[in-house]
C-alpha positions in Angstrom: -35.3 40.3 64.0 -32.1 43.0 64.3 -29.6 40.8 65.5 -30.6 38.3 63.0 -30.1 41.4 60.4 -27.1 42.1 61.5 -25.5 38.5 61.3 -26.8 38.4 58.0 -25.1 41.6 57.2 -21.8 40.9 58.5 -21.7 37.7 56.7 -22.1 39.3 53.5 -19.5 42.1 53.9 -16.9 39.1 54.1 -17.5 39.4 50.4 -18.2 43.2 50.0 -14.7 45.0 49.5 -13.2 47.7 47.5 -11.8 47.1 44.0 -8.1 45.7 44.6 -5.1 47.9 43.7 -2.9 46.9 40.9 -0.5 45.6 43.3 -2.5 43.3 45.3 -3.6 41.5 41.9 -1.9 38.4 40.7 1.1 39.5 39.1 0.9 37.0 35.8 -2.4 37.8 35.2 -2.7 41.4 33.0 -5.4 43.3 32.2 -5.1 42.5 28.4 -5.7 38.7 28.9 -9.2 39.6 29.7 -9.6 40.2 25.9 -8.9 36.5 24.9 -7.7 34.4 27.9 -4.1 34.8 27.0 -1.1 37.1 26.0 -2.0 39.5 23.2 1.8 41.0 23.2 1.5 43.5 25.7 -1.4 45.4 23.6 -3.4 47.4 25.7 -7.3 46.8 26.1 -9.5 48.6 23.9 -11.9 50.0 26.0 -15.3 52.3 24.8 -16.7 54.4 28.0 -20.1 55.3 27.0 -21.9 58.0 28.7 -25.4 59.2 28.6 -25.4 62.9 29.3 -28.2 65.4 29.1 -28.1 69.1 30.9 -24.6 67.7 32.2 -22.9 71.3 31.6 -22.0 71.6 35.0 -19.8 68.0 35.4 -19.4 66.5 31.9 -16.3 68.1 31.2 -14.7 66.8 34.3 -16.1 63.2 33.9 -15.1 63.2 30.1 -10.8 64.0 31.3 -11.3 61.3 33.5 -12.3 58.8 31.1 -9.2 60.2 28.9 -6.4 59.7 31.2 -7.1 56.1 32.5 -4.0 54.3 32.9 -3.1 50.9 31.0 -5.7 50.8 28.6 -6.7 52.3 25.3 -9.4 54.4 25.6 -12.8 55.3 23.3 -14.9 58.1 24.6 -18.6 58.1 23.2 -20.8 60.4 24.8 -24.6 60.6 23.7 -25.9 64.1 24.0 -29.2 63.0 24.8 -31.3 66.2 23.7 -29.5 68.7 26.2 -30.7 72.2 26.3 -27.9 73.5 28.5 -24.0 74.0 27.4 -23.4 70.2 27.1 -23.5 70.1 23.2 -20.8 73.0 23.0 -18.7 71.4 25.8 -18.6 68.4 24.0 -18.0 69.5 20.8 -14.6 71.3 22.0 -13.5 68.3 23.5 -14.2 66.1 20.4 -12.3 68.7 18.4 -9.2 68.6 21.1 -9.0 65.0 21.7 -9.7 62.0 18.9 -10.6 59.5 21.6 -14.1 61.3 22.4 -16.7 60.4 19.8 -19.8 62.8 20.1 -23.7 62.0 18.9 -26.4 63.8 19.3 -29.5 62.5 20.0 -32.5 65.2 19.0 -35.5 63.3 19.2 -36.4 60.3 21.5 -37.8 57.2 19.4 -41.3 56.0 20.6 -40.7 53.1 22.6 -37.4 53.8 24.4 -36.5 55.7 28.0 -34.0 58.3 27.1 -31.3 57.0 28.8 -31.9 52.8 27.6 -32.0 54.7 23.8 -28.9 56.7 24.7 -26.9 53.7 26.0 -28.2 51.7 23.3 -26.7 54.3 20.4 -23.4 54.5 22.1 -22.5 50.7 22.2 -24.1 50.2 18.3 -20.8 52.1 17.5 -18.1 51.0 20.4 -15.2 49.3 19.1 -13.7 48.8 22.2 -13.5 44.6 23.3 -15.1 45.9 26.7 -17.7 48.5 27.0 -18.1 50.6 30.4 -21.2 52.4 30.9 -20.9 55.2 33.3 -22.9 58.1 34.5 -22.3 61.4 33.4 -21.4 62.8 37.0 -19.3 59.7 37.8 -15.5 60.7 38.1 -13.1 58.2 37.7 -9.8 57.5 39.7 -6.6 56.8 36.6 -6.2 53.3 37.7 -10.1 51.9 38.1 -10.4 50.6 34.2 -6.8 48.8 34.5 -7.9 46.9 37.7 -11.1 46.4 37.0 -9.8 44.7 33.9 -7.2 42.4 35.8 -10.3 41.2 38.1 -12.3 40.1 34.9 -8.8 38.1 34.1 -8.0 36.5 37.4 -11.7 35.3 38.2 -13.1 34.9 35.2 -15.5 37.3 34.7 -17.2 39.1 31.8 -19.1 42.0 34.0 -17.4 44.3 36.8 -19.6 46.8 38.7 -19.2 49.8 41.7 -21.2 51.0 43.4 -21.5 54.7 43.2 -18.9 56.6 45.9 -20.8 59.7 46.6 -19.7 62.3 48.8 -22.1 63.4 51.3 -22.7 66.2 52.6 -24.5 65.8 56.5 -23.4 63.2 58.8 -27.1 61.8 58.0 -26.9 61.3 54.3 -23.6 59.0 55.5 -25.6 57.1 57.5 -28.0 56.8 54.5 -25.2 55.6 52.3 -24.2 53.3 54.9 -27.8 51.8 55.4 -28.3 51.4 52.3 -25.0 49.6 51.1 -25.7 47.5 54.3 -29.4 45.9 52.6 -27.5 46.0 49.0 -24.8 43.6 50.9 -26.4 40.7 50.2 -26.6 41.6 46.3 -23.1 42.0 45.9 -21.9 39.3 48.1 -24.4 36.9 46.3 -22.6 37.8 42.7 -19.0 37.4 44.6 -20.2 34.3 45.1 -21.4 33.2 42.4 -25.4 32.6 43.8 -27.4 30.8 40.8 -29.9 33.5 41.6 -28.1 36.7 42.5 -27.7 39.3 39.9 -26.5 42.9 40.4 -25.2 45.9 37.8 -25.0 49.8 39.2 -25.3 52.5 36.7 -22.0 54.5 38.0 -19.7 51.6 36.4 -21.1 48.8 34.8 -18.0 47.1 32.3 -19.0 44.2 30.2 -17.2 42.9 27.9 -18.8 43.5 24.1 -19.2 40.0 22.9 -21.6 39.3 26.1 -23.3 42.7 26.0 -23.9 41.5 22.2 -25.0 37.9 23.4 -27.3 38.9 26.3 -29.2 41.7 24.2 -28.3 44.8 25.3 -30.1 47.7 25.7 -32.2 46.3 23.1 -33.8 44.5 25.6 -34.1 47.3 28.2 -36.2 49.9 26.1 -38.9 50.4 28.6 -36.7 49.6 32.1 -36.2 52.0 34.7 -33.6 50.0 36.6 -31.7 49.4 33.3 -28.6 49.2 35.3 -29.9 46.5 37.8 -31.6 44.6 35.3 -28.4 44.4 32.4 -26.6 42.6 35.6 -29.7 40.1 35.7 -29.8 39.8 31.4 -26.1 38.8 31.8 -26.8 36.7 34.8 -29.4 34.5 32.3 -26.8 34.3 29.3 -24.2 32.8 32.0 -21.5 35.5 32.0 -20.2 36.0 35.4 -20.5 39.2 37.5 -18.4 40.8 40.1 -19.1 43.7 42.5 -17.3 46.3 44.4 -17.6 49.1 46.4 -17.0 52.0 44.3 -15.4 54.8 47.0 -13.4 57.1 45.7 -12.7 55.1 42.4 -16.3 55.9 40.9 -17.3 59.4 42.6 -20.9 60.4 41.7 -22.3 63.6 42.6 -25.7 63.0 43.8 -27.4 61.8 46.9 -25.6 64.4 49.0 -28.3 64.6 51.4 -30.9 62.8 52.9 -33.3 64.9 51.2 -31.6 64.5 48.2 -31.8 61.0 48.0 -35.6 60.2 48.8 -35.7 62.7 45.6 -33.6 61.1 43.6 -35.4 57.4 44.1 -38.5 58.8 43.5 -38.1 57.0 39.6 -36.2 54.3 41.3 -37.3 53.0 44.0 -41.4 52.0 42.9 -39.7 50.0 39.9 -37.7 47.8 42.0 -40.9 46.6 43.1 -42.3 46.1 39.8 -44.8 48.5 40.5 -46.6 46.5 42.9 -48.6 47.9 45.6 -49.0 44.9 47.8 -45.3 44.6 48.5 -45.1 48.6 49.2 -47.7 48.4 52.0 -46.0 45.3 53.3 -43.1 46.8 53.5 -44.5 49.7 55.1 -46.4 48.0 57.6 -44.2 45.6 58.4 -40.8 48.2 59.2 -43.6 50.3 61.2 -44.1 47.7 63.2 -40.6 46.5 63.3 -38.7 49.8 64.0 -41.9 51.1 66.0 -41.3 48.6 68.6 -38.0 48.6 69.3 -37.6 52.9 69.2 -40.9 52.2 71.9 -38.9 49.5 74.3 -36.9 52.5 76.4 -40.0 54.0 77.5 -42.0 50.7 78.2 -39.9 50.0 80.6 -39.4 46.4 80.3 -36.4 43.9 79.8 -37.9 42.8 76.4 -38.2 46.8 75.8 -35.1 47.5 76.5 -33.4 44.3 74.8 -35.4 45.5 71.5 -33.8 49.1 71.5 -30.3 47.4 72.2 -30.6 45.0 69.2 -32.0 47.7 66.8 -28.7 49.7 67.7 -26.4 46.4 66.6 -27.4 47.4 62.9 -24.6 49.7 63.6 -21.8 47.5 63.4 -22.1 46.4 59.8 -22.5 50.4 59.1 -19.1 51.1 60.8 -17.2 48.1 59.1 -18.4 49.9 55.7 -17.7 53.5 56.9 -14.2 52.0 57.4 -13.8 50.2 53.7 -15.3 53.8 52.6 -12.6 55.7 54.5 -15.5 57.7 56.5 -16.0 58.6 60.3 -17.4 55.5 61.6 -19.4 58.1 63.8 -22.2 58.7 61.3 -22.5 54.7 61.4 -24.6 55.4 64.9 -27.3 56.9 63.1 -27.6 54.4 60.3 -29.8 51.8 62.3 -32.7 54.9 62.4 -32.2 55.2 58.2 -33.8 52.1 57.8 -37.2 53.3 57.9 -36.3 56.3 56.1 -35.2 54.0 53.0 -38.9 52.1 53.2 -40.3 55.7 53.5 -38.6 56.6 50.3 -39.8 53.4 48.6 -43.0 54.5 49.2 -42.8 58.1 48.4 -42.0 56.7 45.1 -44.9 54.4 45.0 -47.0 57.0 46.2 -45.4 59.7 43.3 -45.3 57.5 40.4 -49.4 56.5 41.4 -50.4 60.2 41.3 -48.8 60.9 38.3 -49.6 57.6 36.3 -46.3 57.5 35.4 -42.4 58.5 35.5 -40.8 61.8 34.4 -37.4 61.2 33.8 -35.2 63.5 31.6 -38.2 65.6 31.3 -40.1 63.2 29.2 -43.2 61.4 31.0 -43.6 57.7 30.4 -47.1 56.4 31.5 -46.9 53.2 34.1 -49.0 51.0 32.1 -46.1 50.9 29.2 -43.4 50.8 31.8 -45.1 47.5 33.4 -45.7 46.1 29.7 -41.9 47.1 29.0 -40.7 45.4 32.4 -37.9 43.0 32.0 -39.3 40.0 34.2 
């Protein structure tokens, strides 16, 4: 089983790569072609960057400044202050006063029937004037040329949607191993959209760049009112609308300051992972039992003393190979990849923990607002 998982991961990694540099992209295709499929006379593409911020005083200023520093693109920064109680409001007002490209909208009250982030993204998109809309997390720091590169890829590959995995900066080797294991699991979905698999879809909140016309065509956040996994489901809506997605490893291109420790990742994913299982208990229980049996057998193998037991343990550690390849693509040391096989059960534990917390609470608490489980189940996009 482990060898099969490794082989599948290695095949998928052929299609999991970093966003190409400008020099590596076709010289005769430029970002401005992405707006109409032809020459625009050299005018830069206009892109509206929508940021849904709540209590982000620690990082929001740098986030906005990095948006404004994007090269080769006409930028409109739309920051939705979603009921912040810290200094976010004052910081945004100061930034808007200093640069006319910054537009801020304050949400004082969350309308009934909406999740806070989904409503904020909807508000931002409704006032966007760009040919493209980029949804990013409020703590996501972009490299100066990342938007231009993404638009060039969209033009050269005929895509209406470009998404990047979050480029985190883990504080420990264990956290790096977590992210390597997570990216290995995510590789099948990244490869699927890059190969135009008929059932593949993906979207990631760190960087969801979508053509405005495609966003309107698929229903946008109006259709995602009560969707916890709004970023992934936006990718699903675009897929159903017949729009093409391309996905890349974010790394330093879209650096997010979250999940810097394993414990932190488990806590952050409390609201997400049970939602990924569509709030169904059965699949979570089955996943837990299967993982316990599979990994328990492999970890106990060396102590059994039989050739089969040793082979099971060796097979487990083959999972370090795709993790090492990903580490190299991220610019990390491959040493932490050796721990990645041991983090697979921890990923499953995070799913179980998410289910337990959600069921115990009777719902999800997000941005200081509680959403009952029955409402979330009824509001899911199937």
